[in-house]
DRENPA-692915 format. One record per atom (N, C-alpha, C): residue in three letters; atom name; x, y, z; residue number from 0. Coordinates in steps of 0.2 Angstrom, whole numbers, plus 5000, padded with zeros to 4 digits. Example, Ala and Ser with C-alpha at 12.3 -4.5 7.8 and 13.67 -1.06 7.14 Angstrom:
BEGIN
   resn   name     xx     yy     zz   resi
    ALA      N   5066   4972   5039      0
    ALA     CA   5062   4978   5039      0
    ALA      C   5066   4984   5039      0
    SER      N   5064   4989   5035      1
    SER     CA   5068   4995   5036      1
    SER      C   5064   5000   5039      1
END
This chain:
BEGIN
   resn   name     xx     yy     zz   resi
    MET      N   5004   4994   5000      0
    MET     CA   5000   5000   5000      0
    MET      C   5004   5006   5000      0
    ASN      N   5003   5011   4996      1
    ASN     CA   5006   5017   4995      1
    ASN      C   5005   5022   5001      1
    SER      N   5010   5024   5005      2
    SER     CA   5008   5029   5010      2
    SER      C   5009   5036   5009      2
    ASP      N   5010   5038   5002      3
    ASP     CA   5010   5045   5000      3
    ASP      C   5003   5048   5001      3
    SER      N   5003   5054   5004      4
    SER     CA   4997   5057   5004      4
    SER      C   4996   5062   4998      4
    ASP      N   4990   5064   4997      5
    ASP     CA   4988   5068   4991      5
    ASP      C   4992   5074   4991      5
    LEU      N   4994   5077   4997      6
    LEU     CA   4998   5083   4997      6
    LEU      C   5005   5082   4995      6
    GLN      N   5007   5076   4997      7
    GLN     CA   5014   5074   4995      7
    GLN      C   5015   5073   4987      7
    ILE      N   5009   5070   4984      8
    ILE     CA   5009   5069   4977      8
    ILE      C   5008   5075   4973      8
    ALA      N   5003   5079   4974      9
    ALA     CA   5001   5084   4970      9
    ALA      C   5004   5091   4973      9
    GLY      N   5006   5091   4979     10
    GLY     CA   5008   5097   4982     10
    GLY      C   5002   5102   4984     10
    ASP      N   5004   5107   4987     11
    ASP     CA   4999   5112   4990     11
    ASP      C   4995   5115   4984     11
    ILE      N   4988   5114   4984     12
    ILE     CA   4985   5117   4978     12
    ILE      C   4985   5125   4978     12
    LEU      N   4987   5128   4984     13
    LEU     CA   4987   5135   4984     13
    LEU      C   4994   5137   4981     13
    GLU      N   4998   5133   4980     14
    GLU     CA   5005   5134   4977     14
    GLU      C   5005   5132   4969     14
    VAL      N   5001   5135   4965     15
    VAL     CA   5000   5133   4958     15
    VAL      C   5002   5138   4953     15
    PRO      N   5006   5143   4955     16
    PRO     CA   5008   5148   4950     16
    PRO      C   5010   5145   4943     16
    HIS      N   5013   5139   4943     17
    HIS     CA   5014   5136   4936     17
    HIS      C   5008   5134   4932     17
    LEU      N   5002   5134   4935     18
    LEU     CA   4996   5132   4932     18
    LEU      C   4992   5138   4930     18
    LEU      N   4994   5144   4933     19
    LEU     CA   4990   5150   4931     19
    LEU      C   4993   5153   4925     19
    GLN      N   4988   5156   4921     20
    GLN     CA   4991   5160   4915     20
    GLN      C   4993   5167   4918     20
    THR      N   4999   5169   4915     21
    THR     CA   5002   5175   4917     21
    THR      C   4997   5181   4914     21
    PRO      N   4996   5186   4918     22
    PRO     CA   4992   5191   4915     22
    PRO      C   4995   5194   4909     22
    ARG      N   4991   5196   4904     23
    ARG     CA   4994   5198   4897     23
    ARG      C   4996   5206   4898     23
    GLU      N   5001   5207   4895     24
    GLU     CA   5003   5214   4896     24
    GLU      C   4999   5219   4891     24
    HIS      N   4997   5216   4886     25
    HIS     CA   4993   5220   4881     25
    HIS      C   4986   5216   4879     25
    PRO      N   4981   5220   4878     26
    PRO     CA   4974   5217   4876     26
    PRO      C   4975   5212   4870     26
    ALA      N   4970   5207   4870     27
    ALA     CA   4970   5203   4864     27
    ALA      C   4963   5201   4863     27
    THR      N   4958   5203   4867     28
    THR     CA   4951   5201   4865     28
    THR      C   4947   5207   4865     28
    VAL      N   4941   5207   4863     29
    VAL     CA   4936   5213   4863     29
    VAL      C   4935   5215   4870     29
    ALA      N   4934   5211   4874     30
    ALA     CA   4933   5213   4881     30
    ALA      C   4939   5217   4884     30
    GLU      N   4945   5214   4882     31
    GLU     CA   4951   5217   4885     31
    GLU      C   4952   5224   4881     31
    PHE      N   4950   5225   4875     32
    PHE     CA   4951   5232   4872     32
    PHE      C   4946   5236   4875     32
    VAL      N   4940   5234   4876     33
    VAL     CA   4935   5238   4880     33
    VAL      C   4938   5240   4887     33
    GLY      N   4941   5236   4890     34
    GLY     CA   4944   5237   4897     34
    GLY      C   4949   5242   4896     34
    LEU      N   4953   5242   4891     35
    LEU     CA   4959   5247   4890     35
    LEU      C   4956   5254   4889     35
    ALA      N   4950   5254   4884     36
    ALA     CA   4947   5260   4883     36
    ALA      C   4944   5263   4890     36
    ARG      N   4941   5259   4894     37
    ARG     CA   4938   5261   4900     37
    ARG      C   4943   5264   4905     37
    SER      N   4949   5260   4905     38
    SER     CA   4954   5262   4910     38
    SER      C   4957   5269   4908     38
    LEU      N   4958   5270   4902     39
    LEU     CA   4961   5276   4899     39
    LEU      C   4956   5282   4900     39
    ALA      N   4950   5280   4899     40
    ALA     CA   4945   5285   4900     40
    ALA      C   4944   5288   4907     40
    ALA      N   4945   5283   4912     41
    ALA     CA   4945   5284   4919     41
    ALA      C   4951   5288   4921     41
    ASP      N   4957   5287   4918     42
    ASP     CA   4963   5291   4920     42
    ASP      C   4964   5297   4916     42
    ARG      N   4961   5302   4918     43
    ARG     CA   4961   5309   4914     43
    ARG      C   4968   5311   4914     43
    SER      N   4972   5310   4919     44
    SER     CA   4979   5313   4919     44
    SER      C   4983   5310   4914     44
    SER      N   4981   5304   4911     45
    SER     CA   4985   5301   4905     45
    SER      C   4984   5304   4898     45
    TRP      N   4978   5308   4898     46
    TRP     CA   4977   5311   4891     46
    TRP      C   4974   5318   4891     46
    GLU      N   4972   5321   4897     47
    GLU     CA   4969   5328   4897     47
    GLU      C   4974   5333   4895     47
    TYR      N   4980   5333   4897     48
    TYR     CA   4985   5338   4896     48
    TYR      C   4987   5338   4888     48
    LEU      N   4985   5333   4885     49
    LEU     CA   4987   5332   4878     49
    LEU      C   4982   5336   4873     49
    VAL      N   4976   5336   4875     50
    VAL     CA   4971   5338   4870     50
    VAL      C   4972   5346   4868     50
    ARG      N   4971   5346   4861     51
    ARG     CA   4971   5353   4858     51
    ARG      C   4965   5353   4854     51
    TYR      N   4962   5359   4853     52
    TYR     CA   4956   5361   4849     52
    TYR      C   4958   5365   4843     52
    ASP      N   4956   5363   4837     53
    ASP     CA   4958   5366   4831     53
    ASP      C   4952   5367   4827     53
    ALA      N   4950   5374   4825     54
    ALA     CA   4944   5375   4822     54
    ALA      C   4944   5374   4814     54
    THR      N   4950   5373   4812     55
    THR     CA   4951   5372   4804     55
    THR      C   4952   5364   4803     55
    THR      N   4953   5360   4807     56
    THR     CA   4954   5353   4806     56
    THR      C   4953   5349   4812     56
    ARG      N   4951   5343   4811     57
    ARG     CA   4951   5339   4817     57
    ARG      C   4958   5337   4820     57
    TRP      N   4958   5338   4826     58
    TRP     CA   4965   5337   4830     58
    TRP      C   4965   5329   4832     58
    TYR      N   4971   5326   4831     59
    TYR     CA   4971   5319   4834     59
    TYR      C   4978   5318   4836     59
    HIS      N   4979   5313   4841     60
    HIS     CA   4986   5311   4843     60
    HIS      C   4986   5304   4845     60
    ARG      N   4991   5301   4843     61
    ARG     CA   4992   5293   4844     61
    ARG      C   4994   5293   4852     61
    LEU      N   4990   5290   4856     62
    LEU     CA   4991   5290   4863     62
    LEU      C   4995   5284   4865     62
    ARG      N   4994   5279   4862     63
    ARG     CA   4998   5272   4864     63
    ARG      C   4998   5268   4858     63
    THR      N   5003   5263   4858     64
    THR     CA   5003   5258   4853     64
    THR      C   5005   5252   4857     64
    GLY      N   5003   5246   4854     65
    GLY     CA   5005   5240   4857     65
    GLY      C   5005   5235   4851     65
    PRO      N   5006   5228   4853     66
    PRO     CA   5007   5223   4847     66
    PRO      C   5001   5223   4843     66
    GLY      N   5001   5226   4838     67
    GLY     CA   4995   5226   4833     67
    GLY      C   4990   5231   4834     67
    TYR      N   4990   5235   4839     68
    TYR     CA   4984   5240   4840     68
    TYR      C   4987   5247   4842     68
    GLU      N   4982   5252   4841     69
    GLU     CA   4984   5259   4842     69
    GLU      C   4978   5262   4846     69
    VAL      N   4980   5267   4850     70
    VAL     CA   4975   5271   4854     70
    VAL      C   4976   5278   4851     70
    TRP      N   4970   5281   4849     71
    TRP     CA   4970   5288   4847     71
    TRP      C   4966   5292   4851     71
    LEU      N   4968   5298   4852     72
    LEU     CA   4964   5303   4855     72
    LEU      C   4962   5309   4850     72
    LEU      N   4956   5310   4850     73
    LEU     CA   4953   5315   4845     73
    LEU      C   4949   5321   4848     73
    SER      N   4950   5327   4846     74
    SER     CA   4945   5332   4848     74
    SER      C   4941   5335   4843     74
    TRP      N   4935   5337   4845     75
    TRP     CA   4930   5339   4840     75
    TRP      C   4927   5346   4842     75
    VAL      N   4928   5351   4839     76
    VAL     CA   4925   5358   4840     76
    VAL      C   4918   5357   4837     76
    PRO      N   4913   5361   4839     77
    PRO     CA   4906   5361   4837     77
    PRO      C   4906   5362   4829     77
    GLY      N   4902   5357   4826     78
    GLY     CA   4902   5357   4819     78
    GLY      C   4907   5353   4815     78
    GLN      N   4912   5350   4819     79
    GLN     CA   4917   5346   4815     79
    GLN      C   4914   5339   4815     79
    GLY      N   4916   5336   4809     80
    GLY     CA   4913   5329   4808     80
    GLY      C   4919   5325   4804     80
    SER      N   4918   5318   4804     81
    SER     CA   4923   5314   4800     81
    SER      C   4921   5313   4793     81
    GLY      N   4914   5314   4791     82
    GLY     CA   4912   5312   4785     82
    GLY      C   4911   5304   4785     82
    PRO      N   4907   5301   4781     83
    PRO     CA   4906   5294   4781     83
    PRO      C   4912   5290   4779     83
    HIS      N   4914   5285   4783     84
    HIS     CA   4920   5282   4782     84
    HIS      C   4920   5275   4785     84
    SER      N   4925   5271   4784     85
    SER     CA   4926   5264   4787     85
    SER      C   4933   5265   4790     85
    HIS      N   4935   5259   4793     86
    HIS     CA   4942   5259   4795     86
    HIS      C   4946   5253   4792     86
    GLY      N   4944   5251   4786     87
    GLY     CA   4947   5246   4782     87
    GLY      C   4947   5240   4786     87
    PRO      N   4952   5236   4787     88
    PRO     CA   4953   5230   4790     88
    PRO      C   4953   5230   4798     88
    SER      N   4952   5236   4801     89
    SER     CA   4953   5237   4808     89
    SER      C   4946   5236   4811     89
    SER      N   4946   5233   4817     90
    SER     CA   4941   5233   4822     90
    SER      C   4942   5239   4826     90
    GLY      N   4937   5241   4830     91
    GLY     CA   4938   5247   4835     91
    GLY      C   4934   5247   4840     91
    VAL      N   4936   5251   4845     92
    VAL     CA   4932   5253   4851     92
    VAL      C   4932   5261   4851     92
    MET      N   4927   5264   4852     93
    MET     CA   4926   5271   4852     93
    MET      C   4923   5273   4858     93
    THR      N   4925   5278   4862     94
    THR     CA   4921   5281   4867     94
    THR      C   4922   5288   4868     94
    VAL      N   4917   5292   4871     95
    VAL     CA   4918   5299   4871     95
    VAL      C   4920   5300   4878     95
    LEU      N   4926   5305   4879     96
    LEU     CA   4929   5306   4885     96
    LEU      C   4926   5313   4888     96
    ASP      N   4924   5317   4884     97
    ASP     CA   4921   5324   4886     97
    ASP      C   4916   5326   4880     97
    GLY      N   4911   5329   4883     98
    GLY     CA   4906   5331   4878     98
    GLY      C   4901   5326   4875     98
    THR      N   4898   5327   4869     99
    THR     CA   4894   5323   4866     99
    THR      C   4895   5323   4859     99
    LEU      N   4895   5317   4856    100
    LEU     CA   4896   5316   4848    100
    LEU      C   4890   5312   4846    100
    THR      N   4888   5313   4839    101
    THR     CA   4883   5309   4836    101
    THR      C   4886   5305   4831    101
    GLU      N   4884   5298   4831    102
    GLU     CA   4886   5293   4826    102
    GLU      C   4880   5292   4822    102
    ARG      N   4882   5292   4815    103
    ARG     CA   4877   5291   4810    103
    ARG      C   4879   5285   4806    103
    THR      N   4874   5280   4806    104
    THR     CA   4876   5274   4802    104
    THR      C   4869   5273   4797    104
    GLU      N   4870   5268   4793    105
    GLU     CA   4864   5266   4789    105
    GLU      C   4858   5263   4793    105
    ARG      N   4860   5261   4799    106
    ARG     CA   4855   5259   4804    106
    ARG      C   4852   5264   4808    106
    GLY      N   4854   5270   4808    107
    GLY     CA   4851   5275   4812    107
    GLY      C   4857   5280   4815    107
    THR      N   4854   5284   4820    108
    THR     CA   4858   5289   4824    108
    THR      C   4859   5287   4831    108
    ARG      N   4865   5288   4834    109
    ARG     CA   4866   5287   4841    109
    ARG      C   4870   5293   4844    109
    THR      N   4868   5294   4850    110
    THR     CA   4871   5300   4854    110
    THR      C   4876   5296   4858    110
    LEU      N   4882   5298   4858    111
    LEU     CA   4888   5295   4862    111
    LEU      C   4890   5301   4867    111
    THR      N   4889   5299   4873    112
    THR     CA   4890   5304   4878    112
    THR      C   4895   5302   4883    112
    ALA      N   4899   5307   4885    113
    ALA     CA   4904   5305   4890    113
    ALA      C   4901   5304   4897    113
    GLY      N   4903   5299   4900    114
    GLY     CA   4900   5297   4907    114
    GLY      C   4894   5293   4906    114
    ALA      N   4892   5291   4900    115
    ALA     CA   4886   5287   4900    115
    ALA      C   4888   5280   4903    115
    ARG      N   4883   5276   4906    116
    ARG     CA   4885   5270   4909    116
    ARG      C   4883   5264   4903    116
    GLY      N   4885   5258   4905    117
    GLY     CA   4884   5253   4901    117
    GLY      C   4889   5250   4897    117
    VAL      N   4888   5245   4893    118
    VAL     CA   4893   5242   4889    118
    VAL      C   4892   5244   4882    118
    PRO      N   4898   5246   4878    119
    PRO     CA   4897   5248   4872    119
    PRO      C   4894   5242   4867    119
    PRO      N   4889   5244   4863    120
    PRO     CA   4886   5239   4860    120
    PRO      C   4890   5236   4854    120
    LEU      N   4889   5230   4853    121
    LEU     CA   4892   5227   4847    121
    LEU      C   4888   5228   4841    121
    MET      N   4891   5230   4835    122
    MET     CA   4888   5231   4829    122
    MET      C   4883   5225   4827    122
    GLY      N   4877   5227   4826    123
    GLY     CA   4872   5221   4824    123
    GLY      C   4869   5218   4830    123
    VAL      N   4871   5220   4837    124
    VAL     CA   4867   5217   4843    124
    VAL      C   4864   5223   4846    124
    PRO      N   4857   5222   4848    125
    PRO     CA   4854   5227   4851    125
    PRO      C   4857   5230   4857    125
    PRO      N   4858   5237   4858    126
    PRO     CA   4862   5240   4863    126
    PRO      C   4858   5239   4870    126
    VAL      N   4862   5238   4875    127
    VAL     CA   4860   5239   4882    127
    VAL      C   4858   5246   4883    127
    ARG      N   4852   5248   4885    128
    ARG     CA   4851   5255   4886    128
    ARG      C   4854   5257   4893    128
    ALA      N   4858   5262   4892    129
    ALA     CA   4862   5264   4898    129
    ALA      C   4858   5270   4901    129
    GLU      N   4854   5274   4897    130
    GLU     CA   4851   5279   4900    130
    GLU      C   4844   5280   4895    130
    PRO      N   4839   5284   4898    131
    PRO     CA   4833   5284   4894    131
    PRO      C   4835   5288   4887    131
    ARG      N   4831   5286   4882    132
    ARG     CA   4831   5290   4875    132
    ARG      C   4831   5297   4876    132
    THR      N   4835   5301   4872    133
    THR     CA   4835   5308   4872    133
    THR      C   4834   5310   4865    133
    ARG      N   4829   5314   4864    134
    ARG     CA   4828   5317   4857    134
    ARG      C   4827   5312   4852    134
    GLY      N   4824   5306   4854    135
    GLY     CA   4823   5301   4849    135
    GLY      C   4830   5297   4848    135
    ARG      N   4835   5298   4851    136
    ARG     CA   4841   5295   4850    136
    ARG      C   4843   5291   4857    136
    SER      N   4847   5286   4856    137
    SER     CA   4849   5282   4862    137
    SER      C   4856   5285   4864    137
    ARG      N   4857   5285   4871    138
    ARG     CA   4863   5288   4873    138
    ARG      C   4868   5282   4876    138
    GLU      N   4874   5282   4873    139
    GLU     CA   4878   5276   4874    139
    GLU      C   4885   5278   4876    139
    TRP      N   4888   5274   4879    140
    TRP     CA   4895   5275   4882    140
    TRP      C   4900   5275   4876    140
    GLY      N   4899   5271   4871    141
    GLY     CA   4904   5271   4866    141
    GLY      C   4901   5265   4861    141
    ARG      N   4906   5263   4857    142
    ARG     CA   4905   5259   4851    142
    ARG      C   4910   5254   4850    142
    VAL      N   4908   5247   4849    143
    VAL     CA   4913   5242   4847    143
    VAL      C   4911   5241   4840    143
    PHE      N   4916   5241   4835    144
    PHE     CA   4914   5239   4828    144
    PHE      C   4919   5235   4825    144
    PRO      N   4916   5231   4820    145
    PRO     CA   4920   5226   4816    145
    PRO      C   4924   5229   4810    145
    PRO      N   4928   5226   4807    146
    PRO     CA   4931   5228   4800    146
    PRO      C   4926   5230   4795    146
    GLY      N   4927   5236   4792    147
    GLY     CA   4922   5238   4786    147
    GLY      C   4916   5241   4789    147
    TYR      N   4915   5242   4795    148
    TYR     CA   4910   5246   4798    148
    TYR      C   4910   5253   4796    148
    VAL      N   4904   5255   4793    149
    VAL     CA   4904   5262   4790    149
    VAL      C   4900   5267   4795    149
    HIS      N   4903   5272   4796    150
    HIS     CA   4899   5277   4801    150
    HIS      C   4902   5284   4799    150
    GLU      N   4898   5289   4802    151
    GLU     CA   4900   5296   4802    151
    GLU      C   4900   5298   4809    151
    VAL      N   4905   5302   4811    152
    VAL     CA   4904   5305   4818    152
    VAL      C   4905   5312   4818    152
    VAL      N   4900   5315   4821    153
    VAL     CA   4899   5323   4821    153
    VAL      C   4898   5326   4828    153
    ASN      N   4901   5332   4829    154
    ASN     CA   4900   5335   4835    154
    ASN      C   4894   5340   4833    154
    ASP      N   4888   5339   4834    155
    ASP     CA   4883   5343   4832    155
    ASP      C   4880   5347   4838    155
    THR      N   4884   5348   4843    156
    THR     CA   4882   5352   4849    156
    THR      C   4886   5358   4849    156
    LEU      N   4885   5362   4854    157
    LEU     CA   4888   5369   4855    157
    LEU      C   4894   5369   4859    157
    GLU      N   4896   5363   4862    158
    GLU     CA   4902   5362   4866    158
    GLU      C   4907   5357   4862    158
    SER      N   4913   5358   4864    159
    SER     CA   4919   5354   4861    159
    SER      C   4918   5347   4864    159
    ALA      N   4921   5342   4861    160
    ALA     CA   4921   5335   4863    160
    ALA      C   4928   5332   4862    160
    VAL      N   4929   5327   4866    161
    VAL     CA   4935   5323   4865    161
    VAL      C   4933   5315   4865    161
    SER      N   4936   5312   4861    162
    SER     CA   4935   5304   4860    162
    SER      C   4941   5300   4860    162
    LEU      N   4940   5294   4862    163
    LEU     CA   4946   5289   4862    163
    LEU      C   4944   5284   4857    163
    HIS      N   4949   5281   4853    164
    HIS     CA   4948   5276   4848    164
    HIS      C   4954   5271   4849    164
    VAL      N   4952   5265   4849    165
    VAL     CA   4956   5259   4849    165
    VAL      C   4955   5255   4843    165
    TYR      N   4961   5254   4839    166
    TYR     CA   4960   5250   4833    166
    TYR      C   4965   5244   4833    166
    TYR      N   4962   5239   4831    167
    TYR     CA   4965   5232   4830    167
    TYR      C   4964   5229   4824    167
    PRO      N   4968   5228   4819    168
    PRO     CA   4975   5230   4819    168
    PRO      C   4975   5237   4819    168
    GLY      N   4981   5240   4820    169
    GLY     CA   4982   5247   4820    169
    GLY      C   4979   5250   4813    169
    LEU      N   4977   5256   4813    170
    LEU     CA   4974   5259   4808    170
    LEU      C   4979   5261   4802    170
    THR      N   4977   5258   4796    171
    THR     CA   4981   5258   4790    171
    THR      C   4977   5262   4785    171
    GLU      N   4971   5262   4785    172
    GLU     CA   4967   5266   4780    172
    GLU      C   4960   5268   4783    172
    MET      N   4957   5273   4780    173
    MET     CA   4951   5276   4783    173
    MET      C   4947   5278   4776    173
    PRO      N   4945   5273   4772    174
    PRO     CA   4942   5275   4766    174
    PRO      C   4935   5279   4767    174
    VAL      N   4934   5284   4763    175
    VAL     CA   4927   5287   4763    175
    VAL      C   4922   5283   4760    175
    ARG      N   4917   5282   4763    176
    ARG     CA   4911   5277   4760    176
    ARG      C   4905   5281   4761    176
    PRO      N   4900   5280   4757    177
    PRO     CA   4893   5282   4758    177
    PRO      C   4890   5278   4763    177
    LEU      N   4885   5281   4767    178
    LEU     CA   4882   5278   4772    178
    LEU      C   4877   5273   4769    178
    ALA      N   4872   5276   4765    179
    ALA     CA   4867   5272   4761    179
    ALA      C   4864   5277   4756    179
    PRO      N   4861   5274   4751    180
    PRO     CA   4859   5278   4745    180
    PRO      C   4854   5283   4748    180
    HIS      N   4850   5282   4753    181
    HIS     CA   4845   5287   4755    181
    HIS      C   4848   5292   4759    181
    CYS      N   4855   5292   4761    182
    CYS     CA   4858   5297   4764    182
    CYS      C   4862   5302   4760    182
    GLU      N   4863   5300   4754    183
    GLU     CA   4867   5304   4749    183
    GLU      C   4863   5310   4747    183
    ALA      N   4867   5316   4746    184
    ALA     CA   4864   5322   4743    184
    ALA      C   4863   5321   4736    184
    ARG      N   4857   5323   4734    185
    ARG     CA   4855   5322   4727    185
    ARG      C   4853   5329   4724    185
    PRO      N   4855   5331   4718    186
    PRO     CA   4853   5337   4715    186
    PRO      C   4845   5337   4714    186
    VAL      N   4842   5343   4715    187
    VAL     CA   4835   5343   4713    187
    VAL      C   4834   5346   4707    187
    SER      N   4830   5343   4702    188
    SER     CA   4829   5346   4696    188
    SER      C   4824   5351   4696    188
    GLY      N   4824   5356   4691    189
    GLY     CA   4818   5361   4691    189
    GLY      C   4821   5367   4693    189
    THR      N   4816   5372   4694    190
    THR     CA   4818   5379   4696    190
    THR      C   4816   5380   4703    190
    LEU      N   4819   5384   4706    191
    LEU     CA   4817   5386   4713    191
    LEU      C   4814   5393   4713    191
    THR      N   4808   5394   4716    192
    THR     CA   4805   5400   4716    192
    THR      C   4805   5402   4723    192
    VAL      N   4806   5409   4724    193
    VAL     CA   4806   5411   4731    193
    VAL      C   4801   5416   4732    193
END
C-alpha cells in the first residue's frame, strides 16, 4: 500500500503559479480592448493635458501603441465631423471622454455621451440601454465595431468634445464610404422660386 498522501503527490493546491496564466501585458480580446478604453477614460491625467482644439481641422494624437493595436485621442469643436468612412481591416472601440458626439450609420443615429453607463454595443446586437432615450436617440458609452463598419461621427452640439479610439490591427486606412443611398445628397431638378 502506498503511504504517500495527496499533498505529497500533488503538492499544495494553493501553490500553483505554474498552472495559472500570466496576465497579458497587452489586450487581445474585445473585452480586453474595451477594458483598455475604459481604464484610459478613467485616467484623465494620462490624456487631458494632451488635448488641443483646432477650428480648421480635426485634431488627433496617437496616445499608445501595442502589438498590433493603436489608441488615438481626437478632439471635435462644434460642427466638426469625420464624413462617412470605414476603418478598412481594423476593428475598433470608440468612446467619448468629454462632451457629446453623434454617430450616424445606415441603421440610424446614436448619441455618444461622456460618462454614460453601460457596455458599448456590438455592431448588429441590440444595445443595452444605459440611459433613457433623448431626442429620439439612444445615449451610449461608446461603440465596438468590426472591420468595414461604415459610420460618420459629428459634433453637432455647441460644446467641444474629446473621444478615444482603439484600433486592432492598427489603423492603416480610413476610406470614405457612403452611408446608404437614401443618405446621399442628390441634386434637385427644376427651378426654385422664392
